[in-house]
C-alpha positions as CSV (number, residue, x, y, z in Angstrom):
1,M,-29.0,-30.0,-15.7
2,T,-27.9,-30.0,-19.0
3,G,-28.6,-31.9,-22.4
4,L,-26.9,-31.9,-26.2
5,V,-29.0,-33.8,-28.5
6,Q,-28.2,-34.1,-32.2
7,A,-31.3,-33.1,-33.9
8,D,-32.9,-30.8,-36.9
9,A,-34.0,-27.2,-35.4
10,V,-36.8,-27.8,-37.3
11,Q,-37.9,-31.1,-35.4
12,L,-36.7,-30.0,-32.3
13,P,-37.3,-33.8,-29.7
14,V,-38.6,-31.2,-26.8
15,A,-42.1,-31.4,-25.3
16,D,-44.5,-28.2,-26.1
17,D,-44.8,-25.3,-23.5
18,S,-42.2,-26.6,-21.8
19,V,-38.8,-23.7,-21.9
20,D,-38.9,-20.6,-20.4
21,L,-36.6,-18.9,-22.7
22,V,-34.4,-19.6,-26.2
23,V,-31.4,-17.8,-26.9
24,T,-30.1,-18.7,-30.2
25,S,-27.7,-17.2,-33.2
26,P,-29.0,-19.1,-36.2
27,P,-26.2,-19.2,-39.2
28,Y,-25.9,-16.7,-41.5
29,F,-27.0,-16.9,-44.9
30,A,-23.9,-17.7,-47.5
31,L,-21.5,-17.4,-45.1
32,R,-20.0,-20.6,-43.6
33,S,-20.0,-24.3,-44.6
34,Y,-20.5,-26.1,-41.3
35,Q,-18.9,-29.7,-41.5
36,D,-18.7,-33.0,-40.3
37,D,-15.4,-35.1,-40.7
38,G,-14.5,-32.4,-42.8
39,E,-17.5,-32.8,-45.2
40,H,-20.2,-30.5,-45.9
41,Y,-23.7,-32.0,-44.5
42,D,-27.1,-31.6,-46.2
43,G,-30.0,-29.2,-44.4
44,Q,-27.8,-26.7,-42.6
45,I,-29.2,-23.2,-42.5
46,G,-27.6,-20.9,-44.4
47,S,-27.0,-22.6,-47.6
48,E,-30.0,-22.5,-49.3
49,A,-29.9,-21.5,-52.7
50,T,-31.6,-17.8,-52.1
51,P,-32.1,-15.3,-49.3
52,A,-35.8,-16.0,-49.3
53,E,-35.3,-19.9,-49.0
54,F,-33.0,-18.7,-46.2
55,L,-35.8,-16.5,-44.3
56,D,-38.4,-19.4,-45.2
57,A,-35.8,-21.8,-43.4
58,L,-35.6,-19.5,-40.4
59,W,-39.0,-18.8,-39.8
60,A,-39.6,-22.6,-39.8
61,V,-37.4,-23.2,-36.5
62,T,-38.6,-20.1,-35.5
63,A,-42.3,-21.9,-35.5
64,E,-40.8,-24.7,-34.2
65,C,-39.4,-22.8,-31.0
66,V,-43.1,-21.0,-30.3
67,R,-44.2,-24.7,-29.9
68,V,-41.8,-25.7,-26.9
69,L,-41.8,-22.2,-25.6
70,K,-43.9,-21.5,-22.6
71,P,-46.7,-18.9,-22.9
72,S,-44.6,-16.9,-20.9
73,G,-41.4,-17.7,-22.6
74,S,-39.2,-14.9,-24.4
75,L,-37.2,-15.7,-28.0
76,W,-33.7,-14.0,-28.4
77,V,-32.5,-14.2,-32.0
78,N,-29.0,-12.8,-32.8
79,L,-28.8,-12.6,-36.8
80,G,-26.3,-11.0,-38.9
81,D,-27.1,-9.3,-42.3
82,K,-25.3,-9.6,-46.0
83,Y,-24.5,-7.6,-49.0
84,A,-26.0,-8.9,-52.3
85,N,-23.7,-9.4,-55.1
86,P,-24.8,-12.0,-58.2
87,A,-23.0,-15.5,-57.8
88,G,-19.5,-16.0,-58.6
89,S,-19.1,-11.8,-58.7
90,G,-15.7,-12.2,-57.2
91,A,-16.5,-9.0,-54.8
92,S,-13.9,-8.5,-52.2
93,G,-13.9,-8.8,-48.4
94,W,-16.9,-10.2,-46.6
95,E,-19.2,-8.8,-49.7
96,G,-18.2,-11.9,-51.5
97,S,-21.0,-14.6,-52.0
98,D,-18.6,-17.6,-52.2
99,W,-16.5,-16.7,-49.2
100,F,-17.3,-19.0,-46.1
101,G,-15.7,-17.5,-43.3
102,N,-12.4,-18.6,-42.1
103,C,-12.7,-22.2,-42.2
104,G,-10.7,-22.2,-45.7
105,K,-13.7,-24.6,-47.3
106,Q,-16.0,-23.0,-50.5
107,Q,-19.1,-24.6,-51.5
108,K,-21.2,-24.0,-54.3
109,A,-21.5,-19.8,-54.5
110,Q,-25.3,-18.8,-53.6
111,N,-26.8,-16.2,-55.5
112,T,-27.3,-13.0,-53.0
113,L,-29.4,-11.2,-55.0
114,G,-33.2,-11.3,-55.1
115,M,-36.1,-10.0,-53.5
116,G,-35.8,-7.0,-55.7
117,V,-32.6,-5.8,-53.9
118,R,-29.5,-4.4,-56.0
119,Q,-26.3,-5.5,-56.3
120,K,-23.8,-4.4,-53.7
121,S,-27.2,-3.5,-51.3
122,L,-27.0,-4.4,-47.5
123,M,-30.2,-6.9,-48.1
124,G,-31.7,-6.0,-44.8
125,L,-32.4,-9.8,-43.2
126,P,-32.7,-9.2,-39.9
127,W,-35.4,-7.0,-40.4
128,R,-36.5,-9.0,-42.9
129,Y,-36.9,-11.8,-40.7
130,A,-38.4,-10.0,-37.9
131,I,-40.8,-8.5,-39.8
132,G,-42.0,-12.1,-40.8
133,C,-42.2,-12.9,-37.1
134,I,-44.8,-10.4,-36.5
135,D,-46.7,-10.7,-40.0
136,H,-46.9,-14.7,-40.4
137,L,-45.9,-16.4,-36.7
138,G,-48.3,-13.6,-34.9
139,L,-45.4,-12.8,-32.5
140,I,-44.6,-9.7,-30.3
141,L,-41.5,-7.7,-30.7
142,R,-40.5,-6.4,-27.9
143,A,-37.2,-4.8,-28.5
144,E,-34.2,-4.4,-31.2
145,V,-31.1,-4.7,-29.0
146,V,-28.0,-3.4,-31.1
147,W,-24.6,-5.7,-30.5
148,S,-22.1,-3.0,-30.9
149,K,-19.0,-4.6,-31.3
150,P,-16.0,-2.5,-30.3
151,N,-13.3,-5.3,-31.9
152,G,-15.3,-6.1,-35.1
153,L,-13.2,-7.5,-37.6
154,P,-11.6,-5.0,-40.1
155,E,-13.0,-5.1,-44.0
156,S,-11.5,-4.0,-46.9
157,V,-14.2,-1.9,-48.7
158,K,-13.5,1.7,-49.5
159,D,-16.4,3.1,-50.5
160,R,-18.6,2.7,-47.3
161,V,-18.5,2.6,-43.6
162,R,-17.0,-0.6,-41.6
163,R,-20.2,-2.6,-40.0
164,S,-19.5,-3.0,-36.4
165,H,-22.8,-4.1,-34.9
166,E,-25.3,-6.9,-35.1
167,Q,-28.9,-7.0,-34.6
168,W,-30.4,-8.9,-31.3
169,F,-34.3,-9.5,-31.4
170,H,-36.5,-9.9,-28.5
171,F,-39.9,-11.8,-29.0
172,T,-42.5,-13.3,-26.8
173,L,-45.8,-15.1,-27.1
174,E,-48.0,-13.1,-25.1
175,P,-48.2,-9.7,-23.8
176,R,-47.5,-10.5,-20.3
177,Y,-44.5,-12.8,-19.6
178,F,-41.9,-13.8,-17.2
179,S,-38.9,-10.7,-16.6
180,A,-36.6,-10.5,-14.0
181,L,-34.9,-6.9,-15.2
182,D,-33.8,-6.3,-11.7
183,E,-31.5,-8.9,-12.0
184,I,-29.5,-7.0,-14.6
185,R,-29.7,-3.5,-14.1
186,E,-27.0,-1.2,-15.1
187,P,-25.4,1.7,-12.8
188,Q,-27.2,5.4,-12.4
189,A,-24.9,7.8,-14.1
190,D,-24.9,11.0,-12.2
191,N,-25.8,13.3,-15.6
192,S,-28.5,11.2,-16.6
193,F,-32.1,11.0,-16.1
194,P,-32.7,7.9,-15.3
195,D,-36.2,5.8,-15.6
196,G,-38.6,6.5,-13.7
197,R,-41.3,9.5,-12.4
198,K,-40.7,13.0,-13.0
199,F,-43.1,15.7,-11.5
200,M,-42.6,19.8,-11.1
201,Q,-43.7,21.9,-8.2
202,S,-43.7,25.9,-8.7
203,G,-45.0,28.9,-6.8
204,P,-43.3,32.0,-5.3
205,K,-39.8,31.8,-4.7
206,G,-38.5,31.9,-1.2
207,D,-40.1,28.9,0.4
208,V,-37.5,27.0,2.0
209,H,-39.1,23.6,2.1
210,G,-39.6,23.7,-1.7
211,Q,-43.6,23.5,-2.0
212,N,-43.5,26.9,-3.5
213,R,-40.6,26.8,-5.7
214,T,-39.8,25.2,-9.2
215,T,-38.4,22.3,-8.1
216,R,-37.7,19.4,-10.2
217,G,-38.0,15.5,-8.7
218,I,-37.0,12.2,-10.5
219,W,-37.3,8.6,-8.8
220,R,-34.2,6.9,-9.5
221,N,-34.2,3.4,-8.7
222,P,-31.4,2.3,-6.5
223,L,-30.8,-1.3,-8.2
224,G,-29.6,1.1,-11.3
225,K,-31.4,2.0,-14.9
226,L,-32.8,-0.3,-16.9
227,P,-31.0,-1.6,-19.6
228,G,-31.0,0.6,-23.0
229,S,-31.2,-0.6,-26.3
230,V,-27.5,-0.5,-27.1
231,W,-25.0,-3.2,-25.8
232,S,-21.5,-2.9,-26.3
233,I,-20.0,-6.6,-25.7
234,P,-16.9,-7.5,-27.1
235,S,-16.1,-10.8,-29.1
236,E,-14.4,-13.5,-27.1
237,P,-11.6,-15.5,-28.7
238,L,-12.3,-19.3,-28.4
239,Q,-9.6,-21.8,-27.6
240,V,-10.4,-25.4,-28.2
241,P,-7.9,-28.6,-28.4
242,D,-6.2,-29.9,-31.1
243,D,-7.6,-33.4,-30.4
244,L,-11.0,-32.6,-30.7
245,G,-10.5,-32.3,-34.3
246,V,-13.2,-29.8,-35.0
247,D,-12.8,-26.6,-37.4
248,H,-14.2,-24.1,-35.4
249,F,-15.4,-20.3,-35.6
250,A,-16.0,-17.7,-32.8
251,A,-18.2,-18.2,-30.3
252,F,-20.7,-15.3,-29.3
253,P,-19.9,-13.9,-26.0
254,Q,-20.7,-15.3,-22.6
255,E,-22.3,-12.3,-21.4
256,W,-25.3,-12.4,-24.4
257,P,-26.6,-15.5,-22.7
258,R,-25.9,-14.4,-18.9
259,R,-27.2,-11.3,-19.2
260,L,-30.6,-12.4,-21.0
261,I,-30.9,-15.7,-19.1
262,L,-30.7,-13.5,-15.9
263,G,-33.1,-11.1,-17.2
264,W,-35.9,-13.5,-18.8
265,C,-35.7,-16.9,-17.2
266,P,-36.7,-17.7,-13.7
267,A,-34.0,-19.7,-11.9
268,E,-37.0,-21.6,-10.0
269,V,-40.5,-22.3,-11.3
270,C,-43.1,-23.4,-8.7
271,T,-44.5,-26.8,-9.4
272,A,-47.8,-25.4,-7.3
273,C,-48.7,-22.3,-10.1
274,G,-46.0,-22.8,-13.1
275,Q,-44.7,-19.4,-12.5
276,G,-41.2,-18.2,-12.5
277,R,-40.2,-16.9,-9.5
278,A,-39.4,-13.2,-9.8
279,P,-37.2,-10.9,-7.5
280,V,-38.5,-9.0,-4.6
281,V,-37.2,-6.0,-4.1
282,E,-37.4,-4.0,-0.9
283,K,-36.5,-0.1,-0.9
284,E,-35.7,2.1,2.0
285,L,-35.0,5.9,2.5
286,Q,-32.8,7.5,4.6
287,Q,-33.8,10.7,5.6
288,T,-31.7,13.6,5.5
289,G,-33.9,16.2,5.7
290,V,-37.0,17.3,8.1
291,M,-41.0,18.2,7.8
292,S,-43.4,18.1,9.6
293,G,-42.2,17.6,13.4
294,R,-40.6,14.3,11.5
295,P,-37.3,13.1,13.1
296,K,-34.1,14.2,11.1
297,T,-33.0,10.5,10.8
298,A,-35.4,8.0,10.8
299,T,-35.4,4.6,7.9
300,L,-38.7,5.3,6.0
301,A,-40.6,3.4,3.2
302,V,-40.2,4.8,-0.2
303,P,-43.0,7.4,-0.7
304,E,-45.5,6.6,-3.6
305,H,-44.5,9.7,-5.6
306,G,-40.4,9.6,-5.1
307,V,-37.9,11.5,-4.0
308,N,-36.7,14.7,-5.2
309,R,-33.1,14.0,-6.5
310,E,-31.8,17.8,-5.8
311,G,-32.7,18.0,-2.2
312,G,-36.0,19.1,-0.4
313,W,-39.0,16.9,-0.1
314,D,-41.5,15.5,-2.5
315,R,-44.4,16.9,-3.3
316,A,-46.2,14.4,-1.0
317,G,-44.7,16.0,2.1
318,Y,-41.8,13.4,2.6
319,P,-38.0,14.6,3.3
320,S,-35.2,13.5,0.3
321,G,-32.8,11.1,1.4
322,T,-31.0,8.2,0.1
323,I,-32.8,5.1,-1.1
324,S,-31.3,1.9,-0.5
325,A,-32.6,-1.5,-2.1
326,T,-32.3,-5.2,-1.9
327,I,-33.3,-8.0,-3.8
328,T,-34.8,-10.3,-0.5
329,G,-35.8,-13.3,-2.3
330,Y,-38.0,-14.5,-4.9
331,A,-41.7,-14.9,-5.4
332,C,-44.2,-16.6,-7.5
333,A,-48.4,-16.0,-7.7
334,C,-48.5,-18.5,-4.7
335,P,-48.6,-16.9,-1.0
336,D,-45.4,-18.6,-0.2
337,T,-42.9,-20.5,-1.4
338,T,-43.1,-23.3,0.5
339,A,-43.8,-25.3,-2.7
340,P,-41.4,-27.1,-4.3
341,S,-39.6,-26.1,-7.7
342,T,-38.1,-26.6,-11.0
343,P,-35.4,-25.1,-12.7
344,G,-35.7,-22.8,-15.7
345,V,-35.3,-24.1,-19.2
346,V,-33.2,-22.8,-21.8
347,L,-32.8,-23.8,-25.2
348,D,-30.4,-23.1,-28.5
349,P,-31.6,-25.0,-31.2
350,F,-28.3,-23.9,-32.9
351,A,-25.9,-25.2,-30.2
352,G,-22.7,-24.7,-32.1
353,T,-19.7,-24.4,-29.6
354,G,-22.4,-24.8,-26.3
355,T,-22.4,-21.0,-24.9
356,V,-25.7,-21.1,-24.5
357,P,-26.3,-24.1,-22.4
358,M,-22.6,-23.5,-20.5
359,V,-23.6,-20.4,-19.1
360,A,-27.6,-22.0,-18.5
361,R,-25.8,-24.6,-16.3
362,V,-23.4,-22.2,-14.3
363,L,-26.5,-20.2,-13.6
364,G,-28.5,-22.7,-12.1
365,R,-30.9,-23.8,-15.0
366,T,-31.5,-26.4,-17.6
367,G,-29.8,-25.5,-20.8
368,I,-30.8,-27.8,-23.8
369,G,-28.8,-27.2,-26.9
370,V,-29.3,-28.8,-30.1
371,D,-27.1,-29.2,-33.4
372,L,-27.3,-31.3,-36.3
373,S,-23.6,-32.0,-36.4
374,A,-21.9,-34.6,-34.3
375,D,-18.8,-32.3,-34.2
376,Y,-20.0,-29.6,-32.8
377,L,-22.1,-31.4,-30.2
378,R,-18.4,-33.2,-29.3
379,L,-17.1,-29.7,-28.9
380,A,-20.3,-28.0,-27.1
381,A,-20.1,-31.1,-24.8
382,W,-16.2,-30.2,-23.3
383,R,-16.7,-26.7,-23.4
384,V,-19.7,-27.1,-21.1
385,F,-18.6,-29.7,-18.7
386,E,-14.5,-30.0,-19.0
387,S,-13.1,-26.0,-20.6
388,G,-13.7,-24.1,-17.4
389,H,-14.7,-21.4,-19.5
390,A,-17.9,-20.6,-17.5
391,S,-15.5,-19.0,-15.0
392,K,-16.3,-16.1,-16.5
393,T,-19.6,-16.1,-16.2
394,I,-19.6,-16.8,-12.6
395,A,-16.7,-14.4,-11.7
396,R,-19.2,-11.4,-13.4
397,T,-22.5,-12.7,-11.9
398,N,-21.0,-13.0,-8.4
399,G,-19.3,-9.2,-8.8
400,E,-22.5,-7.9,-9.5
401,R,-24.2,-9.5,-6.6
402,Q,-22.0,-8.2,-3.7
403,G,-23.7,-6.0,-1.9
404,T,-26.4,-3.6,-1.9
405,L,-26.2,-0.8,-4.8
406,V,-27.0,2.6,-2.5
407,L,-27.6,5.8,-4.7
């Protein structure tokens, strides 16, 4: 189920406490003029006269997102930064304050100076926004994820590095919230230290069982390691039919909402307890050693103290081996899963080209896209229901779920 609605992001037509996940990328400050029927329309975020007014507008939208989010929900926001230049300065490249992207339409130049920022300084707008969410809205900032762009745009400046990244911020309303990170773990690297517990055994040399020699043991999750805080995801070109009559910009890649939806929005929400059903993982150890009379080949439950990565035994006395893990189902607070469920709900208050509701739909969630522009909603409707663009998300997700990862 997917809904596309023309509305203002500061007045969302969505019920209180009804959304599991918000994924959005608001318009950046003083970058583009969005159009309806070829005309700039009032009320769009990013067209404010000053950066301070821009931040105030973003916080107002965020407060509205807080209203509609469930206490167990998450808010992921992507925001780009801006260099400060006085209005009409004519600075070159993307630093210019009167350049509105690739739509070829200029509006009244905005003064990007203010807040004590000097000319040519990076303004730090993403972090000013994030700190305001903590200080003014009481949100919990769980993570900053750097979006590294391997195919970022060239720049004409000659006295600084080219910017090839942006920030995503992960906010929650409460310390405990829904997550399903087992769905988006990454393959372990053989030469890295994965997440998990570490222990040390030491003593005189010579004990073949490893109880009296120095051994470094590391428990490795066989489903993979937790995603890091830098995600390298290339941008994607967007091909739109000419008959839609919409000037468009590059949509952010499908891989962003795909990972975020799998990791922080339940596919099923139990109607009995109201909780999202999270993955249930079963692990087994295929033994490769023998100790204390245990048979050489056996399938054992994974010991609480972990497994020695380098061979031998862990400190609990269990043999070493290969761990396999499988997501066997999904569970909530109920003793069973016989109660009916409804799909998790994903909201993008700046739907734009419809990437978030499109990906939510093919992942079995309810996607809601809100935008002020009738032109963009028409484009989003084509993309969600007719374009076939989501086949990339389907192929990637199905590929990751084939088989059990064994380390």
